[in-house]
N, C-alpha and C positions, 0 to 999 in steps of 0.2 A: 521285287526290289530288295536290295541288300538291307539288313538290319541297320547298317551304318548310314544309309542314305535318309537324311532327315527331312521332315517337313519344314517349310520356311519359317520356323519359329526362331526368334532371335536368342543367341546364346551370349549372355552377358556374365563376364567374370572380371574380377580385379586384375589390372595390369594386362588385360588381353583386349584385342579389337572385337567389338560386337559383330556377330555374324550369323548366318542361318545355315551353315553347313552341318551341324550336329555336334552333340557332346563329344565326340572322338577328336574333334578338331580343336587345336589351341593355336590361335594367331597372337604371338607375343607382341605387346604393345611397349616398345622400348625405343625412346629417342636415340639413346646411346648405340644400340645395335643398328638402327637405321642408319646412322651417321657412319658406322663402320662398313655397312654394306654398301652405301652410297660410294665409299671410298674404294672397296673392292672392285666395283664395276666401272670406275672412272677410267678415263683415257690414258692416264699417266703413271698408274701404279706398275711397279716392277718388283722383281726380288731384291732384297729379301723382305721387303715391306709386306708383300701379299702374304707370306706364310705367317708373319707375325700377326697381321690383322685377322687373318683365317682363324688362327688359334685362339685369339681373344673372343671372337664371335661365337666359337664353339664351346669355349669355357663357360660363358654366360648361359648359352642355349642349353648346354648339358646340366647345369645346375637347376635351372628352371624346370627341365623335363624330369629330372630325378626327384625333385621336391613333389612333383605331382604323381609319380608312378612307383616310387619305392616304399615299401612298408616300413613302419616305425615301431619302436617299442620304448617302454619306460627304463630308465637307467638311474643308478646312483654312482657318481664318479668322484672319488677323493681327489682333491687338489692339493697343491703343495701348502695351502693355507690351513690344512686340517691339523697341522702340527700345532698351531696356536689357537685354533677354533675346531675342537674335534668334531662338533655337530654341524656348526654353520659352514665349515670348510669343505663340505661334500656338495657338489652340484647335482641337482636332480632334475630330469627333464626328459624329453624324447630324442631319440637318435635313430639313425639308419638300422634297421634290424640286419646284423651281420651275416645271417643265414642265406640271404638271397645269392643267387647265381646269375651273372650277366655274360652275355657273348656279345662283343663288338664286331660289327662286319665292316671290313675295309673293301669297298667297292673300287677297285683299281681303276683310274688312277687318282681321280680327284678326292676320293674318299680316304686315302691313306693318311693324310695329316689329321682330318678330324676323328677318325677311328683311333689312332694311336693317342691323341690328346685325351679322348674320353676314357680310354683305358688307364692312363696315368692318373687322372683325376679320381677315378673310381678306386684306385688302389689305395687312396687315403680314406676311403669310406668303408670298404669291405676287405676281407681277407683276400690276398692275391690268389689263393688256391680256388677261389670262388669267380675268377675272372679269366677271360680268354678273348684273344683277337683272332678272327678268321679273316682269310683273304679271298676275294672273288675277283676273277680276271674277267670282266665283262666289257662288251663294246657295243656301240649302236650298230644296227644293220640298216642299211638303206637301199633304196631301189635306185634305178637309173636316173631318176629326177632329183635325187637326193633327200627324199623323205624317208623318215625313220619308220621302218616296218617291223622292228623286233630288236631283240638283244642276244648277242652271242656270248654263251658262257664257255670260254675255251680252256679255262683251267681255273684251279682253285687250290687252297690250302685251308682245310677245315678241320679243327682239332678233334671233332667228335659230336656227341648228341647235344641237342638243345631241348630235349624233353624237360618240360617243367621250368625252364630258365626264361629269363627276360632277354629277348633278342633286340639289339640296339642297332639301328640303321642310320648312321650320321652321314649320308651321302648328300653332298652340297646342293645338288640342283634337282629339284622335283619338277620335271618337265612333263613328259608323257606319262610317267608312272610305270612304264614297262620294265625298268631296272628293278624297281622295288618289287613288283609282282613276280618277276623272274627269280629274284634272289629268294623271296619267301617260298615260292612253290619249290625251289631247289632243296630248301631245308625240310619242308614238310614230307617231300617225297623220299629224302634219303636220311635225314637226322633227327627225326621226331618232331613233335609239336611244342613249341614254346608257351609258357605261361602267359606271356603278352609280348606284343612287338611294338617297339617305339620307334617311329620314323622321325628323323630330324633334319629335314631339308633346310638349307639356308635360305633358299628362295622357292616358293611353290607356285603352281598355277591352278586355276579352277579345274583344268583338264586333268591334272595330277591327282587332286582330291577326288574327282569322280572315278578315275581308274581304279585307285587303291581302296575305294569305299568298300568294296566286297570282301576284303581280306578280313577274316574273323580275328577279333582280339587286337587289332591295329589302333594305335593312337598316333596322332601326328602334332609334333610341336615345330613351328616355324616362325622366324621373326619377321618374314615378309611374304606377301601374297601379291604376285604380279598378274594383272589382268588388263594390261595396257591396250589391248585391241578390241575391248568391249565397246559397245555403243555408249554415247555420252550419257543417256539416261541411266544406263546400268551403273556406270561409274559413280553416279550421285546417290546410289542406293547402297545399303550395307552389303557387304560380301555374302553371297549365296542366296540372296533374296531372289534374284534372277539368274540362277546358277545355270540354266539351260542356255542363256545368252551371253554368259561371260566367256571371254577368250583371252588367253595369255600366250598362246603359241602362233608362230607364223606358219606359213606353208612348209618350211623345212623342220618343224617342230622345235624350234628355238624360242626361248622365253624372251617376251617383250613387256617391260624394258630390259629385264634380265641384268646379266652382268658379263656376257660375251667371252667365252673360252676360259673359264676358270682353270680348267685342267691344263690347257695349253700353257698359260702364264705360270702356273705352278711348276711346271716340268720344263719350261724354257724350250718348248717343242720346235721353235723355229731355228734354234742354233745348230 
């Protein structure tokens, strides 16, 4: 069993949903994010509202994840009040350590907007020479019955090593976990070992968490866990208590209730 696969002990944190998946999982408890996600999955959302809502969701999710995962240090910062208050006009506290290096992974196509947004936000926290966006062109592989059987990595634009860096995967839908596993393995095989891996699916399933649990150094931050196909008694328990009986994927590996075709709406694929 993976070191990430936890016994059913309840994990209780402030502003997070209580669960039994393990310390590496963060289920963000936010009515604001829940409202935005319900809007994203609604029947009537269209462009440009979807991009606007998606960016807002990932702005909040990114800040929550970085508060938990980035190292800090003590600083003294002179303010403009120092001119009249030489001692008191200096702010003293803890800020993000600027020496850290982050790589954001855009898993084309739905991951493009979240990765770009996270990169832009992080540029206000860290020197731009410590930041990079990579692009992975990945697609689901299905069998004759339409079931997902893997992920095809047909092309990519990767800027270099991730050795010792923080690898951030803001891919919106954490369904089967195959995309995350394929992406991480690609980096490990060709571009080094990151210091840690931060996955930020907008919506995740119990099946996703089970699939990615074996990835060393991985933490997951998500504002919504969908397990809508689970038995009624399981839904009455805290997430992860009956992990083996939880179900969020239908026979075609789509999330239920999910959001239904985020990538298609983002790209107006029907036009």
